[in-house]
PyMOL commands that place a pseudoatom at each C-alpha (Angstrom):
pseudoatom trace, name=CA, resn=MET, resi=1, chain=A, elem=C, hetatm=0, pos=[21.497, -17.740, -19.841]
pseudoatom trace, name=CA, resn=SER, resi=2, chain=A, elem=C, hetatm=0, pos=[24.862, -17.464, -18.138]
pseudoatom trace, name=CA, resn=ASP, resi=3, chain=A, elem=C, hetatm=0, pos=[25.272, -18.063, -14.416]
pseudoatom trace, name=CA, resn=LYS, resi=4, chain=A, elem=C, hetatm=0, pos=[26.403, -14.436, -13.998]
pseudoatom trace, name=CA, resn=ALA, resi=5, chain=A, elem=C, hetatm=0, pos=[23.282, -13.095, -15.737]
pseudoatom trace, name=CA, resn=ARG, resi=6, chain=A, elem=C, hetatm=0, pos=[21.003, -15.429, -13.778]
pseudoatom trace, name=CA, resn=ALA, resi=7, chain=A, elem=C, hetatm=0, pos=[22.602, -14.314, -10.491]
pseudoatom trace, name=CA, resn=ALA, resi=8, chain=A, elem=C, hetatm=0, pos=[22.306, -10.612, -11.416]
pseudoatom trace, name=CA, resn=LEU, resi=9, chain=A, elem=C, hetatm=0, pos=[18.616, -11.031, -12.227]
pseudoatom trace, name=CA, resn=ALA, resi=10, chain=A, elem=C, hetatm=0, pos=[17.972, -12.951, -9.012]
pseudoatom trace, name=CA, resn=ASP, resi=11, chain=A, elem=C, hetatm=0, pos=[19.830, -10.437, -6.812]
pseudoatom trace, name=CA, resn=THR, resi=12, chain=A, elem=C, hetatm=0, pos=[17.120, -8.524, -4.939]
pseudoatom trace, name=CA, resn=GLY, resi=13, chain=A, elem=C, hetatm=0, pos=[19.528, -5.593, -4.618]
pseudoatom trace, name=CA, resn=ASN, resi=14, chain=A, elem=C, hetatm=0, pos=[19.259, -4.993, -8.374]
pseudoatom trace, name=CA, resn=GLU, resi=15, chain=A, elem=C, hetatm=0, pos=[16.386, -3.233, -10.078]
pseudoatom trace, name=CA, resn=VAL, resi=16, chain=A, elem=C, hetatm=0, pos=[15.385, -5.281, -13.102]
pseudoatom trace, name=CA, resn=HIS, resi=17, chain=A, elem=C, hetatm=0, pos=[13.404, -3.585, -15.855]
pseudoatom trace, name=CA, resn=LEU, resi=18, chain=A, elem=C, hetatm=0, pos=[11.422, -4.831, -18.809]
pseudoatom trace, name=CA, resn=SER, resi=19, chain=A, elem=C, hetatm=0, pos=[11.588, -2.263, -21.561]
pseudoatom trace, name=CA, resn=ALA, resi=20, chain=A, elem=C, hetatm=0, pos=[8.519, -1.306, -23.555]
pseudoatom trace, name=CA, resn=ILE, resi=21, chain=A, elem=C, hetatm=0, pos=[10.792, -2.039, -26.531]
pseudoatom trace, name=CA, resn=SER, resi=22, chain=A, elem=C, hetatm=0, pos=[11.100, -5.686, -25.473]
pseudoatom trace, name=CA, resn=ALA, resi=23, chain=A, elem=C, hetatm=0, pos=[7.325, -5.913, -25.017]
pseudoatom trace, name=CA, resn=TRP, resi=24, chain=A, elem=C, hetatm=0, pos=[6.885, -4.426, -28.494]
pseudoatom trace, name=CA, resn=GLU, resi=25, chain=A, elem=C, hetatm=0, pos=[9.331, -6.931, -29.996]
pseudoatom trace, name=CA, resn=ILE, resi=26, chain=A, elem=C, hetatm=0, pos=[7.533, -9.837, -28.291]
pseudoatom trace, name=CA, resn=ALA, resi=27, chain=A, elem=C, hetatm=0, pos=[4.180, -8.634, -29.673]
pseudoatom trace, name=CA, resn=VAL, resi=28, chain=A, elem=C, hetatm=0, pos=[5.578, -8.187, -33.193]
pseudoatom trace, name=CA, resn=LYS, resi=29, chain=A, elem=C, hetatm=0, pos=[7.248, -11.604, -33.223]
pseudoatom trace, name=CA, resn=GLN, resi=30, chain=A, elem=C, hetatm=0, pos=[4.085, -13.289, -31.957]
pseudoatom trace, name=CA, resn=ALA, resi=31, chain=A, elem=C, hetatm=0, pos=[1.950, -11.500, -34.572]
pseudoatom trace, name=CA, resn=ARG, resi=32, chain=A, elem=C, hetatm=0, pos=[4.321, -12.656, -37.334]
pseudoatom trace, name=CA, resn=GLY, resi=33, chain=A, elem=C, hetatm=0, pos=[4.180, -16.242, -36.091]
pseudoatom trace, name=CA, resn=HIS, resi=34, chain=A, elem=C, hetatm=0, pos=[7.840, -16.223, -35.000]
pseudoatom trace, name=CA, resn=LEU, resi=35, chain=A, elem=C, hetatm=0, pos=[7.102, -16.593, -31.279]
pseudoatom trace, name=CA, resn=ASP, resi=36, chain=A, elem=C, hetatm=0, pos=[4.721, -19.123, -29.781]
pseudoatom trace, name=CA, resn=LEU, resi=37, chain=A, elem=C, hetatm=0, pos=[3.287, -17.927, -26.471]
pseudoatom trace, name=CA, resn=SER, resi=38, chain=A, elem=C, hetatm=0, pos=[0.666, -19.555, -24.276]
pseudoatom trace, name=CA, resn=GLU, resi=39, chain=A, elem=C, hetatm=0, pos=[-1.590, -16.499, -24.662]
pseudoatom trace, name=CA, resn=PRO, resi=40, chain=A, elem=C, hetatm=0, pos=[-1.727, -13.207, -26.570]
pseudoatom trace, name=CA, resn=ALA, resi=41, chain=A, elem=C, hetatm=0, pos=[1.253, -10.931, -25.915]
pseudoatom trace, name=CA, resn=ALA, resi=42, chain=A, elem=C, hetatm=0, pos=[-1.103, -8.292, -24.476]
pseudoatom trace, name=CA, resn=GLN, resi=43, chain=A, elem=C, hetatm=0, pos=[-1.842, -10.645, -21.591]
pseudoatom trace, name=CA, resn=TYR, resi=44, chain=A, elem=C, hetatm=0, pos=[1.435, -12.586, -21.500]
pseudoatom trace, name=CA, resn=VAL, resi=45, chain=A, elem=C, hetatm=0, pos=[3.848, -9.661, -21.108]
pseudoatom trace, name=CA, resn=PRO, resi=46, chain=A, elem=C, hetatm=0, pos=[2.208, -7.840, -18.180]
pseudoatom trace, name=CA, resn=LYS, resi=47, chain=A, elem=C, hetatm=0, pos=[1.386, -11.104, -16.426]
pseudoatom trace, name=CA, resn=TYR, resi=48, chain=A, elem=C, hetatm=0, pos=[4.961, -12.372, -16.505]
pseudoatom trace, name=CA, resn=ARG, resi=49, chain=A, elem=C, hetatm=0, pos=[6.447, -8.930, -15.826]
pseudoatom trace, name=CA, resn=GLU, resi=50, chain=A, elem=C, hetatm=0, pos=[4.404, -8.827, -12.623]
pseudoatom trace, name=CA, resn=THR, resi=51, chain=A, elem=C, hetatm=0, pos=[5.145, -12.467, -11.744]
pseudoatom trace, name=CA, resn=LEU, resi=52, chain=A, elem=C, hetatm=0, pos=[8.873, -11.851, -12.143]
pseudoatom trace, name=CA, resn=GLN, resi=53, chain=A, elem=C, hetatm=0, pos=[8.576, -8.476, -10.365]
pseudoatom trace, name=CA, resn=LEU, resi=54, chain=A, elem=C, hetatm=0, pos=[10.152, -6.545, -13.226]
pseudoatom trace, name=CA, resn=LEU, resi=55, chain=A, elem=C, hetatm=0, pos=[9.825, -2.776, -13.361]
pseudoatom trace, name=CA, resn=GLU, resi=56, chain=A, elem=C, hetatm=0, pos=[8.313, -1.203, -16.446]
pseudoatom trace, name=CA, resn=LEU, resi=57, chain=A, elem=C, hetatm=0, pos=[10.702, 0.878, -18.539]
pseudoatom trace, name=CA, resn=PRO, resi=58, chain=A, elem=C, hetatm=0, pos=[8.626, 3.077, -20.842]
pseudoatom trace, name=CA, resn=LEU, resi=59, chain=A, elem=C, hetatm=0, pos=[10.026, 4.553, -24.019]
pseudoatom trace, name=CA, resn=ASP, resi=60, chain=A, elem=C, hetatm=0, pos=[10.754, 8.208, -23.343]
pseudoatom trace, name=CA, resn=GLU, resi=61, chain=A, elem=C, hetatm=0, pos=[11.719, 11.146, -25.525]
pseudoatom trace, name=CA, resn=ALA, resi=62, chain=A, elem=C, hetatm=0, pos=[15.301, 11.370, -24.223]
pseudoatom trace, name=CA, resn=SER, resi=63, chain=A, elem=C, hetatm=0, pos=[15.929, 7.733, -25.176]
pseudoatom trace, name=CA, resn=VAL, resi=64, chain=A, elem=C, hetatm=0, pos=[14.394, 8.176, -28.622]
pseudoatom trace, name=CA, resn=LEU, resi=65, chain=A, elem=C, hetatm=0, pos=[16.522, 11.232, -29.343]
pseudoatom trace, name=CA, resn=GLN, resi=66, chain=A, elem=C, hetatm=0, pos=[19.655, 9.338, -28.254]
pseudoatom trace, name=CA, resn=VAL, resi=67, chain=A, elem=C, hetatm=0, pos=[19.388, 7.255, -31.438]
pseudoatom trace, name=CA, resn=ALA, resi=68, chain=A, elem=C, hetatm=0, pos=[20.729, 10.155, -33.539]
pseudoatom trace, name=CA, resn=ARG, resi=69, chain=A, elem=C, hetatm=0, pos=[24.016, 9.982, -31.604]
pseudoatom trace, name=CA, resn=LEU, resi=70, chain=A, elem=C, hetatm=0, pos=[24.298, 6.200, -31.673]
pseudoatom trace, name=CA, resn=PRO, resi=71, chain=A, elem=C, hetatm=0, pos=[26.990, 4.598, -33.865]
pseudoatom trace, name=CA, resn=ARG, resi=72, chain=A, elem=C, hetatm=0, pos=[25.616, 2.130, -36.443]
pseudoatom trace, name=CA, resn=ALA, resi=73, chain=A, elem=C, hetatm=0, pos=[27.288, -0.929, -34.892]
pseudoatom trace, name=CA, resn=HIS, resi=74, chain=A, elem=C, hetatm=0, pos=[23.943, -2.724, -34.739]
pseudoatom trace, name=CA, resn=LYS, resi=75, chain=A, elem=C, hetatm=0, pos=[21.181, -2.635, -37.361]
pseudoatom trace, name=CA, resn=ASP, resi=76, chain=A, elem=C, hetatm=0, pos=[18.338, -4.198, -35.346]
pseudoatom trace, name=CA, resn=PRO, resi=77, chain=A, elem=C, hetatm=0, pos=[15.992, -1.308, -34.430]
pseudoatom trace, name=CA, resn=PHE, resi=78, chain=A, elem=C, hetatm=0, pos=[14.769, -2.998, -31.242]
pseudoatom trace, name=CA, resn=ASP, resi=79, chain=A, elem=C, hetatm=0, pos=[18.314, -3.553, -29.978]
pseudoatom trace, name=CA, resn=ARG, resi=80, chain=A, elem=C, hetatm=0, pos=[19.339, -0.015, -30.936]
pseudoatom trace, name=CA, resn=MET, resi=81, chain=A, elem=C, hetatm=0, pos=[16.494, 1.430, -28.858]
pseudoatom trace, name=CA, resn=LEU, resi=82, chain=A, elem=C, hetatm=0, pos=[17.371, -0.817, -25.910]
pseudoatom trace, name=CA, resn=VAL, resi=83, chain=A, elem=C, hetatm=0, pos=[20.917, 0.562, -26.115]
pseudoatom trace, name=CA, resn=CYS, resi=84, chain=A, elem=C, hetatm=0, pos=[19.520, 4.115, -26.219]
pseudoatom trace, name=CA, resn=GLN, resi=85, chain=A, elem=C, hetatm=0, pos=[17.481, 3.435, -23.089]
pseudoatom trace, name=CA, resn=ALA, resi=86, chain=A, elem=C, hetatm=0, pos=[20.512, 1.939, -21.339]
pseudoatom trace, name=CA, resn=ILE, resi=87, chain=A, elem=C, hetatm=0, pos=[22.638, 4.991, -22.185]
pseudoatom trace, name=CA, resn=THR, resi=88, chain=A, elem=C, hetatm=0, pos=[19.938, 7.484, -21.199]
pseudoatom trace, name=CA, resn=HIS, resi=89, chain=A, elem=C, hetatm=0, pos=[19.046, 5.797, -17.911]
pseudoatom trace, name=CA, resn=GLY, resi=90, chain=A, elem=C, hetatm=0, pos=[22.469, 4.432, -16.931]
pseudoatom trace, name=CA, resn=LEU, resi=91, chain=A, elem=C, hetatm=0, pos=[21.324, 0.814, -17.126]
pseudoatom trace, name=CA, resn=ALA, resi=92, chain=A, elem=C, hetatm=0, pos=[23.065, -2.404, -18.109]
pseudoatom trace, name=CA, resn=ILE, resi=93, chain=A, elem=C, hetatm=0, pos=[21.617, -4.860, -20.618]
pseudoatom trace, name=CA, resn=VAL, resi=94, chain=A, elem=C, hetatm=0, pos=[21.502, -8.620, -20.066]
pseudoatom trace, name=CA, resn=THR, resi=95, chain=A, elem=C, hetatm=0, pos=[22.621, -10.029, -23.422]
pseudoatom trace, name=CA, resn=PRO, resi=96, chain=A, elem=C, hetatm=0, pos=[25.217, -12.234, -25.122]
pseudoatom trace, name=CA, resn=ASP, resi=97, chain=A, elem=C, hetatm=0, pos=[24.918, -10.147, -28.330]
pseudoatom trace, name=CA, resn=PRO, resi=98, chain=A, elem=C, hetatm=0, pos=[28.483, -9.379, -29.513]
pseudoatom trace, name=CA, resn=LEU, resi=99, chain=A, elem=C, hetatm=0, pos=[27.317, -6.280, -31.403]
pseudoatom trace, name=CA, resn=ILE, resi=100, chain=A, elem=C, hetatm=0, pos=[25.791, -4.637, -28.329]
pseudoatom trace, name=CA, resn=VAL, resi=101, chain=A, elem=C, hetatm=0, pos=[29.067, -4.864, -26.408]
pseudoatom trace, name=CA, resn=GLN, resi=102, chain=A, elem=C, hetatm=0, pos=[30.460, -2.265, -28.822]
pseudoatom trace, name=CA, resn=TYR, resi=103, chain=A, elem=C, hetatm=0, pos=[28.308, 0.432, -27.226]
pseudoatom trace, name=CA, resn=PRO, resi=104, chain=A, elem=C, hetatm=0, pos=[29.242, 2.420, -24.099]
pseudoatom trace, name=CA, resn=ILE, resi=105, chain=A, elem=C, hetatm=0, pos=[26.888, 0.564, -21.752]
pseudoatom trace, name=CA, resn=GLY, resi=106, chain=A, elem=C, hetatm=0, pos=[27.161, -2.100, -19.115]
pseudoatom trace, name=CA, resn=ILE, resi=107, chain=A, elem=C, hetatm=0, pos=[26.603, -5.659, -20.275]
pseudoatom trace, name=CA, resn=VAL, resi=108, chain=A, elem=C, hetatm=0, pos=[25.716, -8.547, -18.005]
pseudoatom trace, name=CA, resn=TRP, resi=109, chain=A, elem=C, hetatm=0, pos=[26.332, -12.024, -19.372]
for i in range(1, 109): cmd.bond("trace and resi %d" % i, "trace and resi %d" % (i + 1))
show_as sticks, trace
zoom trace
């Protein structure tokens, strides 16, 4: 993680969210054997979200419907929904992904 991203996440003046989409992706990757966690995702995600004091960002209808207006710059469905949430809620995404920077959202890296 970049120093800028680490500082932004540590800044208590910033609200930091964990999207339900990220939790979903973690659970899927663990179930497929692509992510080794110390415990099942159903326990791991909420435990570490609370430990890190991250706010929950549920998937809402407005974000889902945003996908119809989203250019096809990125094919990953998880990343596309994270972009939709960022657009809908005016949030930035912490990522080095060069495809996500093509969207009209703030990027922290």
